[in-house]
TIDODO-749272 format. One line per 4 residues: number of its first residue (from 0); for each residue x, y, z of N, C-alpha, C. Coordinates in Angstrom, 3 decimals, m for minus. Layout:
NUM	X,Y,Z,X,Y,Z,X,Y,Z ~ ...
REM end
This chain:
0	165.373,33.783,m77.186,165.126,35.299,m77.134,163.255,34.956,m75.829 ~ 162.771,34.271,m76.596,161.312,34.580,m76.446,161.065,33.657,m75.101 ~ 162.325,32.850,m74.521,162.407,32.594,m72.960,162.758,33.034,m72.445 ~ 163.676,34.321,m72.608,164.171,34.883,m71.626,163.258,36.381,m71.779
4	162.469,36.742,m72.485,161.554,37.865,m71.957,160.650,37.157,m71.312 ~ 160.132,35.725,m71.448,158.757,35.148,m70.618,159.503,35.323,m69.160 ~ 160.703,34.636,m69.248,161.180,34.869,m67.152,161.095,36.568,m67.086 ~ 161.853,37.488,m67.508,161.898,38.463,m67.067,160.298,39.312,m67.037
8	159.685,39.191,m67.910,157.989,39.231,m67.259,157.447,38.559,m65.832 ~ 157.728,37.006,m66.159,157.304,36.470,m64.625,157.906,37.108,m63.498 ~ 159.557,37.554,m63.984,159.962,38.293,m62.365,159.378,39.500,m62.155 ~ 159.504,40.257,m63.298,158.572,41.513,m63.134,157.253,41.421,m62.322
12	156.718,40.418,m62.412,154.960,39.877,m62.090,155.085,39.531,m60.669 ~ 155.910,39.050,m60.371,156.309,38.967,m58.926,156.787,39.994,m57.982 ~ 157.645,40.603,m58.336,157.908,41.726,m57.788,157.133,42.831,m57.417 ~ 156.121,42.914,m58.724,154.684,44.212,m58.598,153.813,43.159,m57.102
16	153.481,42.062,m57.493,152.806,41.652,m56.323,153.035,41.067,m55.308 ~ 154.533,41.615,m54.715,155.302,41.255,m53.734,155.118,42.682,m52.958 ~ 155.431,44.131,m53.839,155.181,45.024,m53.132,154.088,45.533,m53.047 ~ 152.844,45.042,m53.485,151.400,45.061,m52.925,151.301,44.224,m51.931
20	151.451,43.044,m51.755,151.370,42.677,m50.378,152.382,43.297,m49.811 ~ 153.087,43.978,m49.373,153.787,44.581,m48.602,153.119,45.590,m48.265 ~ 152.678,46.687,m49.404,151.698,47.799,m48.777,150.448,47.190,m48.400 ~ 149.703,46.083,m48.685,148.677,46.025,m48.174,149.167,45.590,m46.578
24	149.939,44.683,m46.340,150.404,44.319,m44.860,150.690,45.663,m44.209 ~ 151.508,46.274,m44.692,151.702,47.898,m44.167,150.460,48.531,m43.663 ~ 149.534,48.743,m44.893,148.184,49.206,m44.312,147.152,48.643,m42.961 ~ 147.482,47.477,m43.422,146.283,46.288,m41.860,147.716,46.847,m40.847
28	148.611,46.762,m40.581,149.124,46.693,m39.597,149.068,48.189,m38.962 ~ 149.123,48.947,m40.126,148.918,50.839,m39.369,147.086,50.794,m38.971 ~ 146.441,50.430,m40.084,144.346,50.398,m39.570,144.960,49.316,m37.914 ~ 145.108,48.296,m37.995,145.458,47.804,m36.689,146.243,48.596,m35.489
32	147.026,49.167,m35.404,147.809,49.632,m34.590,146.943,50.770,m34.353 ~ 145.940,51.931,m35.059,144.872,52.473,m34.743,143.870,52.058,m33.759 ~ 143.309,51.310,m34.400,142.446,50.654,m33.217,142.415,50.173,m32.472 ~ 143.871,49.529,m31.883,144.608,49.149,m30.776,144.722,50.462,m29.873
36	145.239,51.294,m30.489,145.455,52.332,m29.408,143.615,53.129,m29.163 ~ 143.102,53.378,m30.032,141.997,54.021,m29.403,140.901,52.680,m28.721 ~ 141.205,51.600,m28.863,140.288,50.644,m27.758,140.712,50.780,m26.714 ~ 142.554,51.066,m26.501,143.027,51.139,m25.584,142.379,52.468,m24.606
40	142.314,53.525,m25.400,142.085,54.784,m24.807,140.657,54.674,m23.825 ~ 139.695,54.142,m24.980,138.469,53.485,m24.847,138.268,52.987,m23.359 ~ 139.344,51.884,m22.908,139.602,51.183,m21.607,140.038,51.257,m20.856 ~ 141.021,52.664,m20.821,142.133,52.769,m19.907,141.285,54.023,m18.929
44	140.982,54.824,m20.186,140.624,56.638,m19.639,139.249,56.642,m19.600 ~ 138.959,57.000,m18.731,137.014,57.682,m18.653,136.709,58.864,m19.302 ~ 137.253,59.184,m20.473,137.146,60.576,m21.182,135.556,59.963,m21.747 ~ 134.590,60.837,m21.393,133.644,61.085,m22.335,132.898,62.336,m22.397
48	132.271,62.709,m23.189,130.978,63.867,m23.277,132.057,64.887,m22.744 ~ 131.836,65.865,m21.531,132.091,67.188,m21.230,133.979,66.860,m20.818 ~ 133.978,65.463,m20.285,135.594,65.670,m19.700,136.362,65.624,m21.558 ~ 135.589,64.888,m22.301,136.816,64.591,m23.977,136.711,65.842,m24.225
52	135.731,67.143,m24.250,135.734,68.267,m24.745,136.618,69.135,m23.776 ~ 136.850,68.588,m22.890,137.913,69.622,m21.622,138.737,69.238,m22.283 ~ 139.246,67.946,m22.252,140.794,67.376,m22.092,141.509,68.079,m23.867 ~ 140.210,68.569,m24.708,140.723,68.464,m26.068,140.410,70.376,m26.333
56	140.188,71.182,m25.111,140.198,72.800,m25.010,141.702,73.317,m25.534 ~ 141.499,74.277,m26.012,142.309,74.922,m26.097,143.226,75.775,m25.112 ~ 142.722,75.902,m23.821,143.568,76.525,m22.658,144.237,75.096,m22.091 ~ 143.777,74.398,m22.204,144.576,72.381,m22.020,145.810,72.547,m22.853
60	145.192,72.311,m24.213,146.592,72.879,m25.172,147.399,73.190,m24.656 ~ 147.170,74.775,m24.288,148.132,75.376,m24.043,148.893,75.221,m22.890 ~ 148.622,74.372,m22.121,148.812,73.974,m20.754,149.922,72.601,m20.904 ~ 149.521,72.073,m21.860,149.853,70.795,m22.519,151.037,71.425,m23.041
64	151.251,72.203,m23.686,152.562,72.333,m24.754,153.673,73.255,m23.827 ~ 153.168,73.797,m22.708,154.161,74.455,m21.767,154.530,73.585,m20.879 ~ 154.045,72.583,m20.439,154.681,71.733,m19.430,155.672,70.848,m20.525 ~ 155.163,70.496,m21.635,156.245,69.924,m22.195,157.298,70.658,m22.963
68	157.372,71.907,m23.200,158.505,73.437,m23.434,159.174,72.874,m21.943 ~ 158.271,73.273,m20.877,159.681,73.182,m19.257,160.320,71.695,m19.097 ~ 159.809,70.747,m19.594,160.438,69.450,m19.532,161.746,69.789,m20.343 ~ 161.884,69.902,m21.982,162.411,70.098,m22.867,163.750,71.041,m22.541
72	163.483,72.301,m22.020,164.068,73.211,m21.831,164.811,72.868,m20.255 ~ 164.348,72.475,m19.378,165.132,71.935,m18.297,165.882,70.848,m17.802 ~ 165.486,69.767,m18.885,166.365,68.379,m18.653,165.893,68.099,m17.705 ~ 164.755,67.797,m16.904,164.422,67.816,m15.789,163.571,66.230,m15.533
76	163.868,65.541,m14.704,162.976,64.158,m14.744,161.413,64.581,m15.085 ~ 160.504,63.759,m15.097,158.981,64.466,m15.357,158.528,64.808,m13.888 ~ 158.961,64.291,m12.727,158.511,64.551,m11.825,158.963,65.995,m11.002 ~ 159.976,66.229,m11.613,160.841,67.206,m11.317,160.380,68.414,m11.995
80	159.824,68.040,m13.187,159.167,69.123,m14.219,157.921,69.676,m13.626 ~ 157.075,68.641,m13.519,155.721,68.548,m12.743,155.608,69.258,m11.085 ~ 156.659,69.691,m10.494,156.809,70.284,m9.301,157.174,71.678,m9.565 ~ 158.557,71.560,m11.066,158.437,72.987,m10.988,157.443,73.663,m11.255
84	156.616,73.042,m12.302,155.444,74.098,m12.998,154.791,74.743,m12.155 ~ 154.160,73.582,m11.090,153.557,74.195,m10.087,154.173,75.359,m8.772 ~ 155.458,75.096,m8.433,156.227,76.574,m8.515,155.880,77.790,m9.278 ~ 156.184,77.441,m10.489,156.030,78.410,m11.593,155.187,78.875,m11.479
88	153.494,78.594,m11.480,152.514,78.816,m11.904,151.806,80.011,m10.517 ~ 152.451,78.558,m9.694,151.873,79.684,m8.215,152.584,81.292,m7.493 ~ 153.967,80.945,m8.676,154.333,82.401,m7.880,153.897,82.959,m8.655 ~ 153.831,82.746,m10.431,153.207,84.125,m11.401,152.164,84.456,m11.035
92	150.874,83.241,m10.777,149.885,83.601,m10.917,149.057,83.665,m9.838 ~ 149.131,82.834,m8.866,148.565,82.081,m7.872,149.097,83.298,m6.831 ~ 149.822,83.854,m6.451,150.660,84.705,m5.365,150.464,85.995,m5.709 ~ 150.436,86.520,m6.783,149.668,88.009,m7.017,147.959,88.565,m7.022
96	147.412,87.045,m7.164,146.337,86.893,m6.710,146.259,87.048,m5.129 ~ 147.172,86.381,m4.469,146.798,86.295,m3.295,147.281,87.888,m2.220 ~ 148.199,88.178,m3.156,148.222,89.459,m2.140,146.972,90.107,m2.402 ~ 146.840,91.015,m4.173,145.979,91.828,m3.986,144.028,91.167,m3.180
100	144.006,89.647,m2.550,142.868,89.709,m2.308,143.619,89.654,m0.895 ~ 144.596,89.456,m0.327,144.927,90.107,0.682,144.434,91.663,1.542 ~ 145.061,92.608,0.563,144.416,93.744,0.537,143.276,94.326,0.392 ~ 142.498,92.844,m0.184,140.954,93.510,m0.144,140.318,93.232,1.152
104	140.739,92.312,1.917,140.562,92.027,3.254,140.734,92.687,3.911 ~ 142.134,92.951,3.744,142.585,94.648,5.166,141.752,95.538,4.545 ~ 140.796,96.257,3.371,139.976,97.561,3.311,138.576,96.867,4.136 ~ 138.401,95.616,3.262,137.121,95.093,4.420,137.176,95.436,5.852
108	138.135,95.011,6.334,138.734,95.398,7.794,138.146,96.363,8.560 ~ 139.066,97.717,7.793,139.033,98.738,7.857,137.456,99.270,7.708 ~ 136.691,99.100,6.982,135.878,98.939,6.464,134.591,99.008,7.924 ~ 135.029,97.855,8.117,134.320,96.920,9.185,134.310,98.243,10.765
112	135.422,98.724,10.906,135.524,99.638,12.121,135.162,100.849,11.929 ~ 134.686,101.173,10.510,134.075,102.584,10.209,132.207,102.863,10.645 ~ 132.004,100.922,10.828,130.694,100.766,10.623,129.983,101.065,12.402 ~ 130.732,101.012,13.029,129.498,101.648,14.185,129.145,102.480,14.580
116	129.875,103.218,14.520,129.785,104.805,14.203,128.656,104.753,13.258 ~ 128.401,104.417,12.006,127.504,104.873,11.197,126.480,104.220,11.669 ~ 126.474,102.886,12.192,125.195,102.070,12.663,124.641,103.094,14.060 ~ 125.320,103.614,14.808,124.473,104.471,15.815,123.938,105.253,15.567
120	124.545,106.135,13.930,123.575,107.770,14.197,122.344,107.317,13.255 ~ 122.472,105.798,12.189,121.074,105.349,11.801,120.453,105.145,12.813 ~ 121.040,104.540,13.644,119.291,104.536,14.451,118.879,105.444,14.973 ~ 119.800,106.448,15.500,119.323,107.867,16.067,118.185,108.595,15.089
124	118.569,108.469,13.537,118.028,108.751,12.344,116.598,107.976,12.494 ~ 117.001,106.721,12.414,115.462,106.069,12.376,114.638,106.086,13.466 ~ 114.705,106.349,14.736,113.888,106.592,15.847,113.725,108.127,15.813 ~ 114.023,109.254,15.446,113.319,110.137,15.021,112.629,110.210,13.826
128	112.719,109.669,12.495,111.914,109.702,12.124,110.638,108.701,11.840 ~ 110.497,107.249,13.076,109.784,106.725,13.566,108.536,107.405,14.031 ~ 108.856,108.741,15.186,108.439,109.381,15.716,107.362,110.667,14.637 ~ 108.272,110.982,14.079,107.838,112.064,12.802,106.786,111.968,12.265
132	106.906,111.367,11.646,106.247,110.492,10.327,105.121,109.015,10.791 ~ 105.464,108.751,12.277,104.586,107.675,12.971,104.767,105.965,11.985 ~ 105.699,106.089,11.661,105.910,104.956,11.124,105.673,103.838,11.894 ~ 105.358,102.486,11.883,105.310,101.315,12.457,106.820,100.656,12.138
136	106.591,99.838,14.032,108.586,99.589,13.719,108.857,98.577,12.590 ~ 107.681,97.551,11.504,108.534,96.789,10.544,108.870,97.817,9.450 ~ 108.244,99.161,9.371,108.461,99.975,8.637,110.037,101.009,8.840 ~ 110.371,101.326,10.356,111.447,101.586,10.420,112.768,100.810,9.908
140	112.268,99.485,10.500,113.171,98.707,10.346,113.462,98.500,8.651 ~ 112.825,98.385,8.075,112.679,98.348,6.626,113.721,99.643,5.849 ~ 113.600,100.513,6.431,114.233,101.764,5.889,115.490,101.700,6.774 ~ 115.446,101.127,7.676,116.987,101.520,8.587,117.682,100.425,7.724
144	117.436,99.285,7.412,118.458,98.070,6.567,118.727,99.290,5.315 ~ 117.682,99.403,4.366,117.942,99.804,3.536,119.219,100.627,3.804 ~ 118.937,101.815,4.303,119.801,102.873,4.527,121.285,102.584,4.693 ~ 121.236,101.322,5.649,122.424,100.942,6.454,122.923,100.070,4.910
148	122.543,99.307,4.019,122.995,98.829,3.380,123.593,99.695,2.166 ~ 122.821,100.744,1.767,123.446,101.861,0.726,124.559,102.795,1.620 ~ 124.732,102.762,2.766,126.295,103.278,3.143,127.582,102.591,3.222 ~ 126.878,101.006,3.420,127.752,100.285,3.285,128.246,100.063,1.731
152	127.362,100.005,1.041,127.666,99.966,m0.431,128.751,101.116,m0.861 ~ 128.526,102.371,m0.544,129.246,103.467,m0.632,130.667,103.876,m0.073 ~ 130.885,103.018,0.675,131.795,102.832,1.750,133.060,101.715,0.606 ~ 132.337,100.763,0.244,133.025,99.426,m0.458,133.325,100.260,m2.018
156	132.362,100.971,m2.252,132.615,101.372,m3.821,133.919,102.613,m3.728 ~ 133.666,103.593,m2.471,134.813,104.235,m2.290,136.541,103.807,m2.220 ~ 136.407,102.722,m1.166,137.655,102.048,m1.579,137.997,100.465,m2.226 ~ 136.838,100.617,m3.440,136.917,99.525,m4.228,137.172,98.499,m3.258
160	136.293,97.544,m2.697,136.656,96.236,m2.146,135.627,95.674,m2.223 ~ 134.776,95.213,m2.971,133.586,94.520,m3.095,134.229,93.038,m2.278 ~ 133.330,92.657,m1.781,133.267,91.346,m1.234,133.717,90.222,m1.803 ~ 132.979,90.328,m2.949,133.160,89.170,m3.939,134.773,89.107,m4.392
164	135.616,89.999,m4.399,136.943,90.368,m4.819,137.554,89.090,m3.316 ~ 137.031,88.829,m2.331,138.012,87.775,m1.796,138.043,86.566,m1.924 ~ 137.274,86.203,m2.851,137.541,85.041,m3.672,138.325,85.005,m5.030 ~ 139.318,85.975,m5.508,139.728,86.035,m6.626,141.012,84.963,m6.550
168	141.303,84.359,m5.564,142.065,83.738,m5.417,141.607,82.442,m5.789 ~ 140.319,81.677,m5.693,139.655,80.840,m5.941,138.958,80.866,m7.648 ~ 138.861,82.344,m8.384,138.802,82.236,m9.016,139.789,82.072,m10.158 ~ 141.083,82.262,m9.977,141.829,81.826,m10.601,142.676,80.313,m10.331
172	142.647,79.771,m9.338,143.436,79.176,m8.863,142.823,77.757,m9.836 ~ 141.335,77.738,m9.086,140.614,76.357,m9.713,140.444,76.535,m11.192 ~ 140.197,77.261,m12.144,141.041,76.575,m13.505,142.475,76.660,m13.897 ~ 143.072,77.237,m13.370,144.823,76.694,m13.477,145.062,75.185,m13.017
176	144.285,74.946,m11.719,144.167,73.616,m11.343,143.505,72.467,m12.165 ~ 142.744,72.975,m12.825,141.677,72.028,m13.787,142.276,71.907,m15.180 ~ 142.604,72.811,m15.567,143.955,72.317,m16.795,145.430,72.261,m16.721 ~ 145.546,72.255,m15.305,147.218,71.556,m15.526,146.776,70.074,m15.193
180	145.888,69.612,m14.261,145.433,68.559,m14.225,145.012,67.675,m15.247 ~ 144.334,68.193,m16.256,143.714,67.896,m17.577,144.543,67.525,m18.447 ~ 145.948,68.413,m18.298,146.641,68.508,m19.367,148.089,67.081,m19.233 ~ 148.357,66.853,m17.523,148.939,65.433,m17.346,148.043,64.639,m17.926
184	146.978,64.751,m17.383,146.125,63.064,m18.035,145.928,62.834,m19.163 ~ 146.206,64.322,m20.377,146.481,64.082,m21.241,147.638,63.324,m21.743 ~ 148.716,63.859,m21.137,150.001,63.122,m21.485,150.455,62.006,m21.041 ~ 149.702,61.616,m19.871,149.662,59.944,m19.443,149.343,59.162,m20.817
188	147.817,59.648,m21.209,146.794,58.749,m22.077,147.284,59.408,m23.522 ~ 148.393,60.158,m23.240,148.247,60.380,m25.187,147.721,60.801,m25.679 ~ 146.583,61.804,m25.152,145.683,62.464,m25.987,146.598,63.785,m26.038 ~ 145.909,63.934,m27.337,144.810,63.866,m27.964,144.579,63.033,m29.297
192	146.126,63.187,m29.449,146.212,62.118,m30.451,147.457,61.412,m30.325 ~ 146.651,59.903,m30.203,147.296,58.524,m29.340,148.682,58.342,m29.956 ~ 148.407,58.348,m31.700,149.581,58.117,m32.575,150.455,59.041,m32.669 ~ 150.538,59.915,m32.550,151.982,61.006,m32.100,153.011,60.179,m31.384
196	153.582,60.410,m32.486,155.415,59.827,m31.825,155.725,60.643,m30.647 ~ 155.229,62.292,m30.546,155.621,62.283,m29.671,155.006,62.320,m28.205 ~ 153.779,62.030,m28.627,152.555,61.514,m27.506,153.327,60.181,m26.907 ~ 153.598,59.202,m27.189,154.392,58.237,m27.088,155.244,57.977,m26.428
200	156.416,58.567,m26.924,157.712,59.114,m26.097,157.776,59.741,m25.016 ~ 156.671,60.759,m25.047,156.397,61.476,m23.307,155.680,60.381,m22.523 ~ 154.953,59.462,m23.109,154.382,58.587,m22.114,155.190,57.591,m21.292 ~ 156.274,57.257,m22.303,157.162,56.108,m22.273,158.344,56.827,m21.018
204	158.507,58.307,m21.096,158.834,59.157,m20.246,158.334,58.928,m19.459 ~ 157.138,58.753,m19.051,156.673,59.156,m17.889,156.860,58.031,m16.895 ~ 156.710,56.786,m17.897,156.531,55.502,m17.227,158.198,55.103,m15.649 ~ 159.182,55.915,m16.176,160.380,56.169,m15.697,161.044,57.135,m15.042
208	159.979,58.081,m15.351,160.544,59.235,m14.830,159.806,59.943,m13.148 ~ 159.804,58.465,m12.497,158.939,58.958,m10.808,159.972,59.167,m10.094 ~ 159.629,58.776,m8.728,161.103,59.120,m7.623,160.248,58.465,m6.427 ~ 161.085,58.172,m5.918,161.229,57.006,m4.213,160.435,55.984,m4.940
212	158.919,56.224,m3.890,157.910,55.056,m3.926,156.908,55.561,m5.208 ~ 157.146,56.114,m6.206,156.357,55.986,m7.362,157.196,56.306,m8.131 ~ 157.935,55.098,m9.221,158.962,55.110,m9.946,158.210,55.184,m11.197 ~ 156.980,54.595,m11.569,156.240,55.220,m12.408,154.780,55.791,m12.736
216	154.825,57.329,m13.088,153.559,58.368,m12.821,152.719,58.038,m13.665 ~ 152.718,56.920,m14.304,150.986,56.639,m15.447,150.547,55.703,m14.763 ~ 150.765,55.251,m13.310,149.970,54.285,m12.149,149.645,55.181,m10.999 ~ 148.584,54.463,m10.420,148.098,55.320,m9.332,149.293,54.582,m8.273
220	149.273,56.305,m7.022,149.832,55.793,m6.067,149.083,55.639,m5.485 ~ 148.866,53.962,m4.786,148.521,53.429,m3.934,148.499,53.436,m2.254 ~ 149.629,54.045,m1.948,149.925,54.445,m0.909,149.356,55.786,m0.296 ~ 148.909,56.336,m1.233,148.083,57.371,m0.684,148.906,58.860,0.208
224	149.936,58.590,m0.410,151.018,59.584,0.943,150.657,60.906,0.171 ~ 150.939,61.284,m0.778,150.713,62.488,m1.623,149.011,63.271,m1.098 ~ 148.926,62.675,m1.174,147.395,63.194,m1.382,146.694,63.386,0.139 ~ 147.392,62.844,1.404,147.186,62.900,2.599,147.708,64.134,3.074
228	149.208,64.137,2.678,150.143,64.959,2.987,149.912,66.218,2.659 ~ 149.051,66.451,1.532,148.442,67.277,0.501,147.650,67.853,1.742 ~ 146.551,67.147,1.870,145.125,67.431,2.777,145.402,68.496,4.229 ~ 146.595,67.764,4.507,147.347,67.758,6.099,147.357,69.455,6.109
232	148.756,69.574,4.949,149.312,70.820,4.698,148.080,71.554,4.863 ~ 147.286,71.353,3.977,146.168,72.647,3.179,145.262,73.027,4.770 ~ 144.817,71.805,5.510,144.227,72.106,6.772,144.729,72.821,7.621 ~ 146.171,72.848,7.979,146.915,73.319,8.785,147.156,74.959,8.312
236	147.204,75.295,6.866,147.318,76.348,6.549,146.370,77.538,7.116 ~ 144.928,76.327,6.411,143.740,77.163,6.750,143.470,78.141,8.516 ~ 144.075,76.380,9.044,143.479,76.597,10.703,144.035,77.709,11.232 ~ 145.781,77.913,11.021,146.653,78.907,11.205,146.177,80.578,10.829
240	145.461,80.293,9.397,145.127,82.214,8.983,143.373,81.821,9.736 ~ 142.804,81.075,10.337,141.916,81.174,11.327,142.263,81.669,12.659 ~ 143.036,81.196,12.802,143.529,81.578,14.501,144.280,83.209,14.293 ~ 144.623,83.669,13.680,145.839,84.376,13.146,144.201,85.661,13.155
244	143.187,85.585,12.668,141.907,85.978,12.407,141.689,87.265,13.599 ~ 141.350,88.773,13.624,140.892,89.351,14.841,139.645,89.442,14.354 ~ 138.657,89.233,13.851,137.736,89.559,14.073,136.606,87.718,13.723 ~ 135.859,87.784,14.784,135.207,86.287,14.169,134.363,86.078,13.044
248	134.692,84.865,12.596,134.610,84.826,10.660,133.078,84.422,10.480 ~ 133.086,85.110,9.049,131.022,85.177,8.757,130.880,83.646,8.509 ~ 129.767,84.157,7.859,128.763,82.323,7.744,129.472,82.142,6.177 ~ 129.975,83.189,5.380,130.708,82.490,4.201,131.789,82.285,4.327
252	133.020,83.078,5.353,133.649,82.238,5.314,134.179,81.177,6.033 ~ 132.529,80.712,6.966,133.222,79.329,7.257,132.666,78.391,6.371 ~ 131.666,78.875,5.711,131.511,77.905,4.007,132.870,77.591,3.495 ~ 133.251,78.752,3.355,134.436,78.410,2.426,135.930,77.847,3.208
256	135.714,77.971,4.694,136.738,77.040,5.545,136.185,75.464,5.087 ~ 135.280,75.076,5.939,134.535,73.648,5.103,134.941,73.486,3.619 ~ 134.523,74.125,2.676,135.547,73.532,1.039,136.974,73.188,1.245 ~ 137.645,73.756,1.534,138.485,73.785,1.881,138.888,72.575,2.295
260	138.850,72.387,3.600,138.759,71.097,4.324,138.220,69.845,3.667 ~ 137.023,70.337,3.047,136.555,68.786,2.321,137.678,68.364,1.178
REM end
């Protein structure tokens, strides 16, 4: 009896030792995987400082969830899901802003047609005031410019077409582009949690979710076909808009054009 009990105790001790050893091995393997993922992020992605805080921001998280939901609901490959998301964002966000911007620009064009008569009237009044109050030419010019600016501001308020609104597409499109770009980068680099199963699955899907000469969406397009084509298309659109303008472009419009070209 004593020998049987001793054998059972020996078996139980061996079993508990094996369980402890397995738990230790599992903990070490999990720690090693976390360390490997962390080191991979540090080596492969340039996330640091402001860029890291941007990648973990709330708007980027919403954009990332929207891209994942669109991909899961449509069942399309990742390249088609990215194209569809871009079309949807341009249709429901950029297009209304562009229509509103064109309305503002049309109102400004109409205001510019009213200005010659106002300028002629102000010049007459300035000449009369110069003789009546014996102003110098510099004083008259200051009063004239002040009156002209006041009249222009009154017209702008009347038609609700402040020139700053002509950049409303930029104000809406640039944040949208930044959020979408950072969200896609998060999906490629399994951010913000590299150990999450969903992040690993999405990254794996992107490695085979490309098209044509870009089968792997996690790698850089060495041919640069898409960036060059996008730049040429944008340049063509800007040149067409410049040709269709009836009035000469202002300095601010020239700066805006050069910004898009660059």
